[in-house]
C-alpha distance (Angstrom), angle and dihedral (degrees) to the residues before:
residue distance angle dihedral
M1 . . .
L2 3.83 . .
I3 3.82 94.6 .
K4 3.81 92.6 42.9
N5 3.80 94.1 50.5
T6 3.80 91.4 43.3
L7 3.80 91.0 54.6
L8 3.80 90.6 48.2
Y9 3.79 91.5 49.8
L10 3.80 89.8 44.6
V11 3.79 86.9 63.1
A12 3.81 92.1 37.7
R13 3.81 93.4 53.6
G14 3.79 101.0 17.6
V15 3.78 98.2 62.3
P16 3.83 93.2 46.5
G17 3.80 86.8 45.1
I18 3.80 91.0 55.5
I19 3.79 88.8 49.5
N20 3.81 89.5 50.8
F21 3.82 89.1 52.8
L22 3.79 88.7 51.6
A23 3.79 87.5 50.1
I24 3.81 90.6 55.9
A25 3.81 89.6 49.1
I26 3.81 91.8 49.5
Y27 3.79 96.9 41.5
T28 3.81 93.9 49.6
R29 3.81 87.9 54.1
L30 3.81 94.8 46.2
L31 3.80 98.5 43.3
S32 3.78 135.0 49.8
P33 3.83 117.7 -120.0
E34 3.82 89.0 -103.1
E35 3.83 94.0 51.8
F36 3.81 91.3 44.0
G37 3.79 87.4 49.8
K38 3.83 90.3 56.7
Y39 3.78 90.3 51.7
T40 3.82 93.9 49.6
L41 3.80 92.5 46.6
V42 3.82 91.6 54.0
I43 3.81 89.9 48.2
A44 3.81 89.9 49.5
W45 3.82 94.2 52.4
V46 3.81 93.2 44.6
S47 3.80 90.6 49.1
L48 3.80 90.5 52.4
C49 3.82 91.9 51.6
N50 3.80 90.0 46.3
V51 3.79 91.6 54.2
V52 3.80 95.2 45.0
L53 3.81 96.4 45.9
F54 3.80 106.7 31.4
Q55 3.80 110.6 18.1
W56 3.80 93.5 89.1
L57 3.81 90.5 59.5
R58 3.81 92.9 51.8
Q59 3.79 92.0 47.3
G60 3.79 91.2 48.6
L61 3.79 91.6 51.3
F62 3.80 91.4 47.7
R63 3.81 94.5 48.4
F64 3.81 101.5 40.0
L65 3.80 105.3 34.4
P66 3.85 93.3 80.6
A67 3.81 89.6 54.7
H68 3.85 91.7 46.8
L69 3.79 96.8 41.7
N70 3.80 95.7 109.4
K71 3.78 98.3 19.7
N72 3.81 132.1 45.8
R73 3.82 92.9 -5.8
P74 3.86 92.9 138.1
S75 3.79 90.0 51.7
L76 3.81 92.5 49.9
L77 3.80 94.5 49.1
T78 3.81 93.4 43.2
T79 3.78 91.8 50.0
I80 3.81 92.9 49.2
L81 3.81 93.5 46.9
T82 3.82 91.7 48.0
A83 3.79 90.7 51.1
F84 3.81 91.1 48.3
I85 3.81 92.7 51.8
G86 3.80 92.0 46.0
L87 3.80 92.7 50.6
S88 3.81 91.4 47.0
L89 3.80 91.9 52.4
F90 3.81 91.3 47.5
V91 3.80 92.5 51.0
G92 3.80 90.2 45.1
I93 3.80 92.0 55.3
I94 3.82 92.1 48.9
N95 3.80 90.1 47.4
F96 3.81 92.2 50.2
I97 3.81 91.7 51.1
L98 3.80 91.6 50.3
I99 3.81 91.8 48.9
I100 3.80 91.0 53.4
F101 3.80 93.0 54.4
L102 3.81 98.7 40.1
P103 3.82 109.7 105.3
E104 3.81 98.4 -157.2
N105 3.81 119.7 74.2
G106 3.83 93.0 -150.1
L107 3.80 91.4 57.6
R108 3.81 90.7 48.8
I109 3.79 91.5 54.9
L110 3.81 90.9 45.7
L111 3.81 91.8 51.1
A112 3.80 92.6 47.7
V113 3.81 92.3 49.2
G114 3.80 90.2 45.7
F115 3.81 91.6 53.8
I116 3.80 93.6 50.1
L117 3.80 90.0 47.1
L118 3.82 90.8 49.5
I119 3.81 94.9 53.4
S120 3.80 92.2 41.9
E121 3.79 92.4 51.4
A122 3.82 93.8 45.4
W123 3.82 92.4 49.6
H124 3.80 93.1 46.5
E125 3.80 92.7 50.2
L126 3.81 92.3 46.6
N127 3.79 89.1 56.6
L128 3.81 92.0 47.0
T129 3.80 90.1 51.2
F130 3.80 89.8 51.2
L131 3.81 92.4 53.0
S132 3.80 93.1 44.4
T133 3.80 92.1 51.0
K134 3.80 90.6 49.6
L135 3.84 88.4 53.8
E136 3.82 93.2 -118.4
P137 3.82 103.7 141.8
L138 3.82 93.8 163.1
R139 3.80 95.5 59.8
Y140 3.79 88.8 39.3
G141 3.78 89.1 55.8
I142 3.79 94.4 47.5
M143 3.80 91.1 52.6
S144 3.82 93.6 46.4
L145 3.79 93.0 46.1
S146 3.81 93.3 47.7
K147 3.78 91.4 51.4
A148 3.81 93.3 49.3
V149 3.82 94.8 47.6
I150 3.82 96.0 44.9
A151 3.81 93.7 45.1
L152 3.81 92.1 49.2
L153 3.80 96.4 46.6
V154 3.81 96.6 43.7
G155 3.81 93.1 40.7
W156 3.80 92.4 49.0
Y157 3.79 92.1 48.4
L158 3.81 94.8 48.7
A159 3.81 94.2 42.9
S160 3.81 90.9 50.2
K161 3.81 88.2 52.6
G162 3.78 91.0 58.6
Y163 3.81 102.7 -94.7
G164 3.80 91.1 121.0
A165 3.80 116.7 -173.5
F166 3.80 91.7 -4.8
G167 3.80 89.8 58.6
L168 3.81 90.0 58.1
L169 3.81 90.9 48.0
Y170 3.81 92.7 50.0
G171 3.80 90.2 49.4
L172 3.80 91.1 50.5
I173 3.81 92.6 51.4
I174 3.80 92.1 51.8
G175 3.80 90.9 45.6
L176 3.80 91.7 52.4
L177 3.80 96.8 48.5
I178 3.80 106.3 41.5
P179 3.86 97.9 59.8
T180 3.82 92.3 53.8
I181 3.81 94.3 60.4
N182 3.81 93.2 85.2
N183 3.80 91.8 47.7
I184 3.80 90.6 52.8
Y185 3.78 89.1 57.5
R186 3.81 95.9 43.9
E187 3.80 103.2 38.5
W188 3.80 112.7 15.9
R189 3.81 107.9 33.5
K190 3.82 94.4 82.6
I191 3.79 93.9 53.7
N192 3.81 112.6 133.3
F193 3.79 111.6 -156.4
T194 3.81 90.9 -153.5
F195 3.83 85.8 74.6
F196 3.81 91.5 68.4
D197 3.81 108.0 134.6
R198 3.79 119.4 -162.4
S199 3.81 92.3 -164.3
I200 3.81 90.1 60.1
I201 3.80 90.5 53.6
Q202 3.80 89.7 50.8
N203 3.81 91.3 51.7
I204 3.80 92.3 47.1
L205 3.79 91.5 47.8
S206 3.79 93.7 50.4
Y207 3.80 90.3 48.8
G208 3.79 100.3 34.8
L209 3.80 106.1 38.9
P210 3.82 95.0 68.5
L211 3.81 87.3 48.9
T212 3.80 89.7 49.7
A213 3.78 89.1 55.1
T214 3.80 88.4 46.2
F215 3.80 94.0 52.0
A216 3.80 91.1 45.1
L217 3.80 89.7 53.0
N218 3.80 90.2 46.3
F219 3.78 87.4 52.5
I220 3.79 89.1 56.5
V221 3.79 89.0 57.6
S222 3.82 94.8 44.2
S223 3.81 101.5 40.1
S224 3.79 111.7 14.4
D225 3.80 89.2 82.5
R226 3.82 93.3 68.4
I227 3.81 91.1 43.1
M228 3.80 90.6 51.6
L229 3.80 91.3 45.1
G230 3.80 88.4 54.6
W231 3.78 89.7 49.5
L232 3.81 101.1 39.9
V233 3.82 100.4 32.5
S234 3.83 117.4 9.3
T235 3.79 144.9 -64.9
E236 3.81 87.4 -104.7
A237 3.82 91.0 57.7
A238 3.81 89.3 50.6
G239 3.81 90.1 52.3
L240 3.82 94.2 48.2
Y241 3.79 90.9 48.6
A242 3.82 94.9 44.4
A243 3.82 93.8 54.1
G244 3.81 94.3 56.2
Y245 3.79 93.4 36.7
D246 3.80 94.0 51.9
L247 3.79 93.3 45.6
A248 3.81 92.9 55.3
N249 3.78 98.5 33.3
Q250 3.80 96.5 46.1
T251 3.80 91.7 48.4
L252 3.77 96.1 52.7
V253 3.79 99.0 32.6
M254 3.80 91.5 48.0
L255 3.80 91.2 56.4
M256 3.80 92.9 46.7
M257 3.80 91.2 44.5
V258 3.80 89.7 54.1
V259 3.80 90.2 57.3
N260 3.80 91.8 45.3
L261 3.81 92.9 49.7
A262 3.79 89.5 56.9
A263 3.81 98.8 33.2
Y264 3.79 107.5 42.5
P265 3.84 96.9 55.4
L266 3.81 88.6 51.5
A267 3.81 91.0 52.2
L268 3.79 90.7 46.2
W269 3.79 93.2 49.3
S270 3.81 90.4 46.2
L271 3.79 90.9 53.2
E272 3.81 94.8 45.4
Q273 3.81 97.7 42.1
K274 3.83 106.5 26.8
G275 3.79 107.6 21.3
Y276 3.79 143.3 -115.2
N277 3.81 99.8 -53.0
V278 3.81 94.6 53.0
A279 3.80 89.5 46.4
Q280 3.82 89.8 54.4
I281 3.79 91.1 55.4
Q282 3.80 90.6 49.6
L283 3.81 92.8 47.0
K284 3.80 91.6 53.4
K285 3.80 90.2 53.8
N286 3.79 89.4 47.3
G287 3.80 92.8 52.6
I288 3.80 93.7 49.7
L289 3.78 92.9 49.5
L290 3.81 92.2 46.6
L291 3.80 92.2 54.3
A292 3.81 92.0 41.2
V293 3.79 88.4 61.8
A294 3.81 100.3 34.9
M295 3.81 103.4 46.7
P296 3.83 99.2 57.6
A297 3.80 92.0 39.3
A298 3.82 91.8 54.5
A299 3.81 91.8 46.4
G300 3.80 91.1 49.7
L301 3.79 92.5 50.8
V302 3.80 91.9 50.7
I303 3.81 94.5 49.3
L304 3.82 99.1 39.0
A305 3.82 98.4 38.4
P306 3.85 97.1 117.7
N307 3.80 94.4 52.0
I308 3.81 93.3 41.2
A309 3.81 90.1 53.7
G310 3.80 91.8 45.2
V311 3.79 94.0 51.8
M312 3.79 99.9 38.3
L313 3.80 106.1 38.0
G314 3.77 139.4 58.1
E315 3.78 117.2 -99.6
S316 3.82 95.0 -102.8
F317 3.82 91.4 58.5
R318 3.81 102.7 42.0
K319 3.81 104.6 86.3
T320 3.79 95.4 49.5
A321 3.80 93.4 42.3
A322 3.82 93.0 51.7
E323 3.79 89.2 56.4
I324 3.81 99.5 45.4
I325 3.84 100.6 38.0
P326 3.85 92.4 79.5
L327 3.81 90.5 49.3
I328 3.80 94.9 47.0
S329 3.82 90.6 45.7
L330 3.80 90.8 59.4
G331 3.79 90.9 47.6
A332 3.81 92.3 46.9
L333 3.81 91.1 51.6
C334 3.81 90.8 55.1
M335 3.80 91.1 45.3
G336 3.80 93.6 49.1
L337 3.80 94.0 49.6
K338 3.78 89.6 49.7
A339 3.82 98.2 43.7
Y340 3.80 99.8 38.0
Y341 3.77 100.8 38.0
F342 3.79 122.2 8.1
D343 3.83 95.3 37.9
L344 3.80 89.6 57.4
C345 3.80 89.4 77.1
F346 3.81 89.5 71.7
Q347 3.80 92.0 51.4
L348 3.80 96.8 42.7
G349 3.79 89.2 46.6
R350 3.84 90.8 46.4
R351 3.80 91.8 -129.0
T352 3.77 99.7 116.7
Q353 3.80 93.2 158.2
G354 3.80 88.5 80.2
Q355 3.78 90.9 57.3
M356 3.78 89.3 51.6
F357 3.82 92.5 55.7
V358 3.81 91.4 49.0
S359 3.80 90.4 52.5
L360 3.81 91.0 45.5
A361 3.79 90.9 57.4
S362 3.82 91.2 49.3
A363 3.80 92.4 47.3
I364 3.81 93.6 49.9
L365 3.79 91.6 49.6
N366 3.82 90.4 47.1
L367 3.80 93.4 52.4
I368 3.80 92.9 46.6
L369 3.80 93.8 48.3
N370 3.83 93.0 44.8
L371 3.80 91.5 51.3
W372 3.80 89.7 47.5
W373 3.81 102.6 39.9
I374 3.83 105.1 32.2
P375 3.83 93.9 65.7
L376 3.82 88.2 48.0
I377 3.81 104.5 43.2
G378 3.81 104.2 3.3
I379 3.81 117.2 -152.6
Y380 3.80 93.7 12.4
G381 3.79 90.9 54.2
A382 3.81 88.8 57.8
A383 3.82 90.7 50.4
Y384 3.82 93.8 49.1
A385 3.80 90.1 47.6
T386 3.81 89.3 53.5
I387 3.83 92.7 53.6
C388 3.81 94.0 47.9
S389 3.79 93.7 46.7
Y390 3.80 95.3 48.9
L391 3.80 91.8 45.5
L392 3.80 91.2 52.7
G393 3.81 90.6 48.6
L394 3.81 91.9 50.8
I395 3.82 92.9 50.3
L396 3.81 93.4 47.5
S397 3.80 93.0 45.8
I398 3.81 90.9 54.0
K399 3.79 94.1 45.1
I400 3.82 98.9 44.4
G401 3.79 99.0 32.0
R402 3.80 96.8 56.9
K403 3.81 88.9 67.3
I404 3.82 90.5 57.3
F405 3.81 106.1 40.9
Y406 3.78 122.2 -4.9
M407 3.80 114.3 -120.0
P408 3.82 110.3 -161.6
F409 3.79 116.3 -127.6
P410 3.84 112.8 -147.6
G411 3.80 96.5 -147.6
T412 3.82 99.1 172.7
D413 3.78 94.3 50.1
V414 3.82 91.5 44.6
F415 3.81 89.2 56.8
K416 3.82 90.1 50.0
L417 3.80 90.2 49.8
F418 3.80 89.8 50.1
L419 3.81 90.1 54.2
A420 3.81 92.1 48.2
T421 3.81 91.9 48.4
A422 3.81 92.0 47.0
G423 3.80 90.9 51.1
M424 3.79 91.3 49.8
S425 3.81 90.7 49.0
I426 3.82 92.2 51.9
V427 3.80 89.7 55.0
L428 3.81 94.1 45.1
W429 3.80 97.4 46.9
P430 3.86 96.7 76.5
M431 3.83 87.8 49.1
A432 3.81 94.4 53.7
D433 3.82 94.0 98.9
W434 3.80 94.2 56.6
R435 3.81 112.8 113.5
G436 3.78 135.7 -159.3
T437 3.80 139.6 46.3
G438 3.81 94.2 -74.9
A439 3.78 90.5 49.6
L440 3.82 91.5 50.2
I441 3.80 91.4 51.8
A442 3.81 89.8 49.5
Q443 3.81 91.4 48.0
I444 3.80 92.5 50.6
L445 3.80 93.3 46.0
A446 3.80 91.5 48.9
G447 3.80 90.7 50.0
V448 3.81 93.6 48.1
I449 3.82 93.6 47.4
I450 3.81 95.8 46.8
Y451 3.80 93.1 44.1
G452 3.80 91.5 46.5
L453 3.80 92.3 51.7
L454 3.80 92.7 47.7
F455 3.82 89.3 46.0
L456 3.81 88.9 57.9
I457 3.80 94.6 41.2
T458 3.82 92.1 53.3
N459 3.83 88.4 43.3
V460 3.81 97.3 -133.7
M461 3.83 111.9 -169.8
D462 3.82 88.8 1.4
S463 3.80 86.8 -70.2
R464 3.83 96.7 161.2
K465 3.79 91.6 59.5
R466 3.80 91.2 48.5
V467 3.80 92.4 50.3
L468 3.80 93.3 47.4
K469 3.79 90.2 48.9
A470 3.81 90.9 50.7
I471 3.83 90.4 49.8
K472 3.80 91.5 51.0
I473 3.81 91.5 50.5
A474 3.80 90.6 48.8
N475 3.80 91.0 50.2
R476 3.78 91.4 51.2
L477 3.78 91.4 51.0
N478 3.80 90.2 51.8
């Protein structure tokens, strides 16, 4: 079940992820670093507002839908939808008041676009959470893919017509809204607002608000660096940094997110339906698979950074990206292990306040280091601050979380994965100076083949037995 769902989510998130990488390649060729910096700064602020205002609803839906699947499901969905509409109206009123009093017309347009983007993003992600919780990776994938394709095509067209950063924002809004139309018809149209349950809201708030604070603090670590670069250095510096950061971070985090999308619901269902011991077995499998994907991907990004930047980004962005991709890859690896494995102990143990304090410590360190290092060494100071902050968060999550809900650590398999990753890296290192699209494809294929062979040789997750069984089944069918 874990492997099957992971493969489905790999397609569901992987294909849109590839399209998002293409978007970075296209956008960095269409826009100057300064214009791209404006776009990323708007996205950063909208993402922060999305986390602060709406994350608690998504987390509540994710955590409580399995328990309400056969009982009180209409009440849960009605309550969540009512809260979403109420929050949207509240934010809309505040936004309208601000627009009235803003003196500059450009800021008014920016605020209006930002509000529409915020609501569109929050609604899209709420629907994705619903599908993920229901274990429907196919519909999840269709919605994610539709959003990525529409946003890219519309954004590219508008940006090429001279709309610049606003063209990308308009494309993103359209891409977020259109794919949710079908889900409105299938899942939300039968909602009866008389089913609103105040007790459900109270439960979601008590569970979700600490997580909201946690995600907001995590946002500070992941995005405050580009905001502070824009403030302390320039919008151009923020754009140069964001291109390399997003290329590395989205690659690694997307792969780890794919595993988490398939793995965490299975652990949650195991805990709710079958008990602690079964959940422990599932969590161990989840941890092995997460590392099996993350370790070689991080190593590949570090070694191949110059060619990845050269192929994927516009000329103005390449030099800086090649230098920060290895740094961001290390930080993203720490962040992914924390967010998609060790942080789950706080959620499974229903003590999310601990996760909030871990994130608070990381955020404080990140702000201090950014304020200290960005004026001294600019973009590289932001990258070093990211690594240190994520590493601190990972250490604290392991240390504090094990007292709340034990997360098994598969030591033997981790050692095997380390050997497989090291062997892959030894093969890739002499190829690091190759340049061009064909060379990058060859480098990736070589890495995948060598890692796959070593994965089988070391027999991670009893992989040899699984492969032999699959071969026998195929032979019988033939």
